[in-house]
C-alpha positions as semicolon CSV with decimal commas, in nm:
position;residue;x (nm);y (nm);z (nm)
1;P;7,868;2,823;10,090
2;E;8,149;3,035;9,954
3;D;7,981;3,357;10,069
4;T;7,985;3,234;10,429
5;L;8,361;3,176;10,414
6;N;8,419;3,522;10,265
7;F;8,194;3,678;10,529
8;R;8,378;3,510;10,816
9;A;8,720;3,602;10,674
10;Y;8,618;3,968;10,639
11;A;8,449;3,979;10,980
12;S;8,745;3,825;11,162
13;K;8,971;4,099;11,019
14;H;8,724;4,368;11,136
15;P;8,618;4,270;11,491
16;E;8,489;4,620;11,571
17;T;8,225;4,599;11,297
18;K;7,856;4,585;11,388
19;W;7,619;4,372;11,181
20;I;7,251;4,380;11,098
21;Y;7,081;4,048;11,029
22;K;6,765;4,033;10,817
23;P;6,580;3,701;10,791
24;R;6,466;3,590;10,447
25;A;6,099;3,560;10,539
26;G;6,084;3,882;10,742
27;A;5,866;4,183;10,669
28;C;5,806;4,515;10,846
29;G;6,121;4,468;11,053
30;R;6,023;4,131;11,201
31;G;6,326;3,923;11,294
32;I;6,584;4,194;11,227
33;K;6,870;4,189;11,478
34;L;7,155;4,428;11,543
35;L;7,465;4,224;11,632
36;Q;7,789;4,327;11,799
37;R;7,994;4,029;11,673
38;Y;7,985;3,829;11,351
39;D;7,974;3,499;11,539
40;Q;7,624;3,596;11,661
41;V;7,499;3,543;11,304
42;N;7,344;3,198;11,292
43;S;7,201;3,152;10,944
44;S;7,152;2,778;10,998
45;T;6,859;2,855;11,230
46;Q;6,690;3,115;11,012
47;P;6,823;3,180;10,658
48;G;6,877;3,546;10,579
49;V;7,127;3,820;10,501
50;A;7,394;3,968;10,728
51;Q;7,515;4,315;10,635
52;E;7,773;4,548;10,780
53;Y;7,583;4,806;10,982
54;V;7,637;5,172;10,889
55;T;7,709;5,335;11,225
56;R;7,714;5,693;11,091
57;P;7,411;5,702;10,858
58;S;7,281;6,002;10,670
59;L;6,989;6,150;10,866
60;I;6,693;6,374;10,790
61;H;6,580;6,568;11,099
62;G;6,769;6,316;11,315
63;R;6,602;6,007;11,162
64;K;6,731;5,734;10,932
65;Y;6,577;5,717;10,587
66;D;6,596;5,529;10,261
67;L;6,508;5,621;9,906
68;R;6,323;5,392;9,666
69;M;6,370;5,482;9,300
70;Y;6,304;5,265;9,001
71;C;6,511;5,259;8,684
72;L;6,510;5,007;8,399
73;I;6,793;5,002;8,145
74;A;6,611;4,851;7,848
75;R;6,910;4,863;7,613
76;T;7,256;5,015;7,599
77;D;7,311;5,081;7,227
78;P;7,138;5,313;7,174
79;L;7,077;5,383;7,540
80;L;6,715;5,351;7,650
81;I;6,628;5,405;8,017
82;F;6,286;5,407;8,183
83;Y;6,255;5,589;8,515
84;R;5,968;5,595;8,758
85;N;5,947;5,831;9,053
86;G;6,006;5,662;9,383
87;F;5,958;5,768;9,741
88;A;6,144;5,827;10,067
89;R;6,078;5,638;10,389
90;R;6,204;5,745;10,730
91;S;6,220;5,604;11,076
92;L;5,954;5,708;11,323
93;V;6,214;5,730;11,601
94;K;6,516;5,964;11,618
95;Y;6,845;5,784;11,558
96;A;7,077;5,690;11,844
97;E;7,343;5,428;11,767
98;D;7,325;5,266;12,110
99;S;6,945;5,256;12,128
100;C;6,779;4,923;12,216
101;N;6,465;5,032;12,030
102;M;6,480;4,851;11,692
103;H;6,247;5,112;11,538
104;V;6,546;5,350;11,541
105;H;6,710;5,131;11,276
106;L;6,402;5,063;11,060
107;T;6,259;5,283;10,787
108;N;5,949;5,078;10,694
């Protein structure tokens, strides 16, 4: 696919970049891999998404987190937006970039 070619072109120009691979059918962190090189991504075996890994993430009390907020733009003229409160999730393990413990990188 075209995305694969774009991914490889970008990755070859940025060899120092780390990648995180998330399989399509994964849940609760199953199958997620932290990769040092883009050529370690093998989507033919297990379809999924490869993303550039953020090596200096924002932390709360030393732990990674993510925010889930929900917003629906129902129309733009006149503007009508519905918002629902979300929530924050954080990792159970303090962040260390070189940690082998995958729970450091997960916020489920």
